[in-house]
C-alpha positions as CSV (number, residue, x, y, z in Angstrom):
1,X,17.7,-19.9,-37.9
2,X,16.5,-23.3,-39.4
3,X,18.6,-23.8,-42.3
4,X,20.0,-25.7,-45.4
5,X,22.1,-25.2,-48.1
6,X,24.4,-27.2,-50.9
7,X,26.8,-27.0,-53.5
8,X,29.7,-29.2,-55.4
9,X,33.2,-28.2,-56.7
10,X,34.6,-30.3,-59.2
11,X,38.1,-31.1,-58.3
12,X,41.0,-32.9,-60.7
13,X,40.7,-35.9,-58.7
14,X,36.7,-35.8,-58.2
15,X,33.9,-34.1,-56.7
16,X,33.6,-32.4,-53.5
17,X,30.3,-31.6,-51.7
18,X,29.6,-28.8,-49.4
19,X,26.9,-28.9,-47.0
20,X,25.5,-26.5,-44.2
21,X,22.8,-27.1,-42.1
22,X,21.5,-25.4,-38.9
23,X,19.0,-25.1,-35.9
24,X,18.1,-22.5,-33.5
25,X,20.5,-21.5,-31.0
26,X,21.6,-18.2,-29.0
27,X,24.7,-17.6,-30.5
28,X,26.7,-19.1,-33.5
29,X,27.9,-22.7,-32.8
30,X,29.9,-24.2,-35.5
31,X,30.7,-27.6,-35.9
32,X,32.9,-28.6,-38.9
33,X,32.3,-32.3,-39.8
34,X,35.3,-33.3,-41.7
35,X,38.6,-34.4,-41.7
36,X,39.0,-33.2,-45.5
37,X,39.4,-29.3,-44.1
38,X,43.6,-28.5,-43.4
39,X,43.5,-27.0,-40.7
40,X,44.9,-23.5,-41.7
41,X,41.8,-22.8,-43.5
42,X,39.4,-23.6,-40.2
43,X,39.7,-20.4,-38.3
44,X,39.7,-18.1,-41.3
45,X,36.1,-20.3,-42.3
46,X,34.8,-20.5,-38.6
47,X,34.6,-16.5,-39.1
48,X,33.0,-16.3,-42.6
49,X,30.5,-18.5,-41.4
50,X,29.8,-16.7,-38.2
51,X,29.7,-13.5,-40.3
52,X,27.0,-14.8,-43.0
53,X,25.1,-16.9,-40.7
54,X,25.5,-14.8,-37.1
55,X,23.4,-17.1,-34.7
56,X,22.3,-21.2,-34.6
57,X,23.5,-24.8,-34.3
58,X,25.3,-24.5,-37.8
59,X,27.1,-28.0,-39.2
60,X,29.1,-28.2,-41.9
61,X,29.9,-31.4,-43.8
62,X,32.2,-32.2,-46.6
63,X,32.0,-35.4,-48.2
64,X,34.4,-36.6,-51.0
65,X,33.7,-38.9,-54.1
66,X,36.8,-39.4,-56.0
67,X,37.1,-40.6,-59.6
68,X,36.7,-44.3,-60.6
69,X,40.4,-44.4,-61.9
70,X,42.1,-43.1,-58.9
71,X,39.4,-44.4,-56.1
72,X,41.0,-47.8,-55.8
73,X,43.2,-48.3,-52.6
74,X,46.2,-49.4,-52.2
75,X,48.5,-51.9,-50.5
76,X,51.4,-52.0,-49.0
77,X,53.3,-55.0,-50.2
78,X,56.1,-54.5,-48.2
79,X,54.6,-54.2,-44.9
80,X,52.0,-56.8,-45.6
81,X,55.1,-59.4,-46.4
82,X,56.7,-58.3,-43.2
83,X,53.3,-58.7,-41.2
84,X,53.5,-62.5,-43.0
85,X,57.0,-63.0,-41.7
86,X,56.5,-61.7,-38.2
87,X,53.6,-64.1,-37.5
88,X,55.5,-67.1,-38.7
89,X,58.6,-65.9,-36.1
90,X,56.2,-65.6,-33.8
91,X,54.2,-68.8,-33.5
92,X,58.1,-70.3,-34.0
93,X,59.0,-68.6,-31.0
94,X,55.8,-69.8,-28.5
95,X,55.5,-73.3,-29.9
96,X,52.2,-72.8,-31.4
97,X,51.3,-74.2,-34.8
98,X,52.3,-71.9,-37.8
99,X,49.0,-69.9,-38.5
100,X,50.1,-69.7,-42.5
101,X,49.8,-73.0,-43.0
102,X,45.9,-72.0,-42.5
103,X,43.7,-71.4,-45.2
104,X,45.5,-68.9,-47.7
105,X,42.1,-66.7,-48.2
106,X,41.9,-66.8,-44.3
107,X,45.4,-65.6,-43.9
108,X,45.1,-62.6,-47.0
109,X,41.9,-61.5,-45.8
110,X,44.0,-61.2,-41.6
111,X,46.9,-59.7,-43.5
112,X,44.4,-56.9,-45.2
113,X,42.8,-55.9,-42.0
114,X,46.2,-55.4,-40.0
115,X,46.8,-51.6,-39.8
116,X,48.6,-49.3,-42.8
117,X,48.3,-52.5,-45.1
118,X,45.7,-51.0,-47.3
119,X,45.6,-47.1,-47.6
120,X,44.2,-45.2,-50.0
121,X,45.7,-42.1,-52.1
122,X,47.3,-39.9,-49.5
123,X,47.1,-37.1,-51.5
124,X,45.4,-34.3,-49.8
125,X,41.4,-33.3,-51.1
126,X,42.0,-29.8,-50.3
127,X,45.3,-27.8,-51.0
128,X,46.4,-24.3,-51.8
129,X,45.8,-24.9,-55.6
130,X,42.1,-26.0,-55.6
131,X,41.6,-23.9,-52.5
132,X,39.5,-21.1,-54.5
133,X,37.2,-23.5,-56.1
134,X,36.5,-24.8,-52.6
135,X,36.3,-21.5,-51.4
136,X,33.5,-20.4,-54.0
137,X,31.5,-23.6,-53.2
138,X,31.4,-22.9,-49.6
139,X,30.5,-19.4,-50.5
140,X,27.7,-20.8,-53.0
141,X,26.3,-23.0,-50.1
142,X,26.3,-20.8,-47.1
143,X,24.2,-18.2,-49.8
144,X,21.7,-21.1,-50.3
145,X,21.1,-21.2,-46.7
146,X,20.7,-17.7,-46.3
147,X,18.3,-17.9,-49.0
148,X,16.7,-20.5,-47.3
149,X,16.3,-18.7,-43.9
150,X,15.2,-15.6,-45.8
151,X,12.0,-17.3,-46.9
152,X,11.2,-18.5,-43.6
153,X,12.0,-15.4,-42.0
154,X,9.4,-13.6,-44.6
155,X,6.3,-16.6,-43.1
156,X,8.1,-16.1,-39.6
157,X,7.4,-12.2,-39.9
158,X,3.8,-12.6,-41.0
159,X,3.1,-14.8,-38.4
160,X,4.6,-13.3,-35.2
161,X,3.3,-9.5,-36.9
162,X,0.0,-11.2,-37.2
163,X,0.1,-12.2,-33.5
164,X,0.9,-8.8,-32.1
165,X,-1.9,-7.5,-34.0
166,X,-4.3,-10.2,-32.3
167,X,-3.0,-9.2,-28.8
168,X,-3.7,-5.7,-29.5
169,X,-7.3,-6.3,-30.3
170,X,-7.4,-8.8,-27.4
171,X,-6.2,-5.3,-25.3
172,X,-9.4,-3.8,-26.8
173,X,-11.9,-6.2,-25.5
174,X,-10.0,-5.7,-22.2
175,X,-10.5,-2.1,-22.5
176,X,-14.2,-2.8,-23.5
177,X,-15.1,-4.8,-20.6
178,X,-13.4,-2.2,-17.7
179,X,-17.0,0.0,-17.3
180,X,-18.7,-2.9,-17.0
181,X,-16.1,-4.4,-14.9
182,X,-16.7,-1.2,-12.5
183,X,-20.0,-1.5,-12.4
184,X,-20.3,-5.6,-11.4
185,X,-17.8,-4.4,-8.6
186,X,-19.9,-1.8,-7.1
187,X,-23.0,-4.1,-7.4
188,X,-21.5,-7.0,-5.7
189,X,-20.1,-4.9,-3.0
190,X,-23.3,-3.2,-2.2
191,X,-25.0,-6.6,-2.4
192,X,-22.7,-8.3,0.1
193,X,-23.7,-4.5,2.4
194,X,-27.1,-5.2,2.2
195,X,-27.0,-9.0,2.7
196,X,-25.0,-8.4,6.3
197,X,-27.6,-5.6,7.3
198,X,-25.0,-2.7,7.8
199,X,-25.4,0.8,7.2
200,X,-22.1,2.6,6.6
201,X,-21.6,6.5,5.4
202,X,-21.8,7.0,1.8
203,X,-19.2,8.8,1.5
204,X,-17.0,6.4,3.1
205,X,-18.0,3.9,0.9
206,X,-17.3,5.8,-2.3
207,X,-13.9,6.8,-1.1
208,X,-13.1,3.3,-0.2
209,X,-15.0,2.4,-3.8
210,X,-12.1,4.1,-5.0
211,X,-9.4,2.7,-3.0
212,X,-10.5,-1.1,-4.2
213,X,-11.0,-0.2,-7.7
214,X,-7.4,2.3,-7.5
215,X,-6.0,-1.5,-7.1
216,X,-7.8,-3.2,-9.4
217,X,-7.2,-0.1,-12.0
218,X,-5.0,-1.9,-15.3
219,X,-4.6,1.2,-17.0
220,X,-0.7,1.7,-16.6
221,X,-0.5,-2.0,-17.8
222,X,-2.5,-1.3,-20.7
223,X,-0.3,1.7,-22.0
224,X,2.8,-0.4,-21.5
225,X,1.7,-3.5,-23.1
226,X,0.6,-1.0,-26.7
227,X,4.0,0.4,-26.0
228,X,5.9,-2.9,-26.1
229,X,4.0,-4.4,-28.6
230,X,4.6,-1.1,-30.7
231,X,8.8,-1.8,-29.8
232,X,8.6,-5.2,-30.9
233,X,6.9,-4.2,-34.4
234,X,9.5,-1.0,-35.1
235,X,12.3,-3.6,-33.7
236,X,11.6,-6.4,-36.3
237,X,11.2,-3.8,-39.0
238,X,13.8,-1.6,-38.4
239,X,17.1,-4.0,-37.1
240,X,19.0,-6.5,-39.4
241,X,19.5,-8.8,-36.4
242,X,16.5,-8.1,-33.6
243,X,15.9,-11.9,-32.5
244,X,17.6,-11.2,-29.3
245,X,16.1,-7.8,-28.2
246,X,12.9,-9.6,-29.4
247,X,13.2,-11.8,-26.4
248,X,13.5,-9.3,-24.3
249,X,10.5,-7.2,-25.5
250,X,8.7,-10.7,-25.1
251,X,9.7,-10.9,-21.9
252,X,8.1,-7.4,-20.9
253,X,4.6,-7.9,-22.8
254,X,4.3,-11.1,-20.8
255,X,4.6,-9.4,-17.6
256,X,1.8,-7.1,-18.5
257,X,-0.5,-9.4,-19.6
258,X,0.1,-11.1,-16.3
259,X,-0.7,-8.3,-14.1
260,X,-4.0,-7.8,-16.4
261,X,-5.0,-10.9,-15.3
262,X,-4.2,-10.9,-11.7
263,X,-6.0,-7.5,-11.6
264,X,-9.1,-8.9,-14.0
265,X,-11.5,-9.8,-12.0
266,X,-14.1,-10.1,-14.5
267,X,-15.0,-13.2,-16.5
268,X,-14.6,-11.5,-20.1
269,X,-11.0,-9.9,-18.7
270,X,-9.9,-13.3,-17.7
271,X,-11.0,-15.1,-21.3
272,X,-9.2,-12.1,-23.3
273,X,-5.9,-12.9,-21.0
274,X,-5.6,-16.3,-21.3
275,X,-6.1,-15.7,-25.8
276,X,-3.3,-13.2,-25.5
277,X,-1.2,-15.6,-23.2
278,X,-1.3,-18.2,-25.7
279,X,-0.5,-15.9,-28.7
280,X,2.2,-14.1,-26.9
281,X,3.4,-18.1,-26.2
282,X,3.2,-18.9,-29.8
283,X,5.2,-15.9,-30.9
284,X,8.2,-16.5,-28.3
285,X,8.5,-20.3,-29.7
286,X,8.9,-18.6,-33.5
287,X,11.0,-15.8,-32.3
288,X,13.4,-18.2,-31.3
289,X,14.2,-18.6,-34.8
290,X,14.6,-15.6,-35.6
291,X,18.3,-13.9,-36.1
């Protein structure tokens, strides 16, 4: 969801620059960072942005660069003179020295800082007449940020799908350790009985061994994890905006990996589980940037 797009519109009075910036977010949180946009245009524009960008924390900026010939600010002479007269009257009323007798440059600079004495051209930058040009620039900026996201999405796709493939390869390693694990568990229990010098019924021992190994069985976890990995690939390949659903699938993948680790009882399986967790965490981080 990270992206950037920029476009410009040449209007009669100057140049309007449109910029979009977006970062990760669960929903479309749109901030319009400008006072140039007319209020009646804001709601339709928010809908347009949400339809195009879908998700993310999205900020839109409008900046105005007026032509030099019309960029000069205007001084409200009548208001400045009125302030000047009022300052003198106030000084006389309270018996203070007349500040107008101070340095002329100081008085002028003070007057120019008073409210509304200096004002720029109040004609709105965006109006109904030039709105089509402004909207076209907004569309071009949206196209630019969508292109940016598409390029980033291709890299994300390659990364997360390769990591899903790595998890499946590690799952195959886990499967290869299973027969070795069963023999290791059997040998360990047999050795413990020998050390305790306890004689037990061979048939009962086999029954207890079956019950014990059933608790350590990870076949269901393997099947479910492979199904989740397939569902992940089907979702990322088949849906236009799979991001939220991928987050739920990743949770299920993590559940099966964690259960496998808790039942492992084997150093090789534990190592494979740790590597799977590492890959899954990287997938989770990257999935936050997928629409």
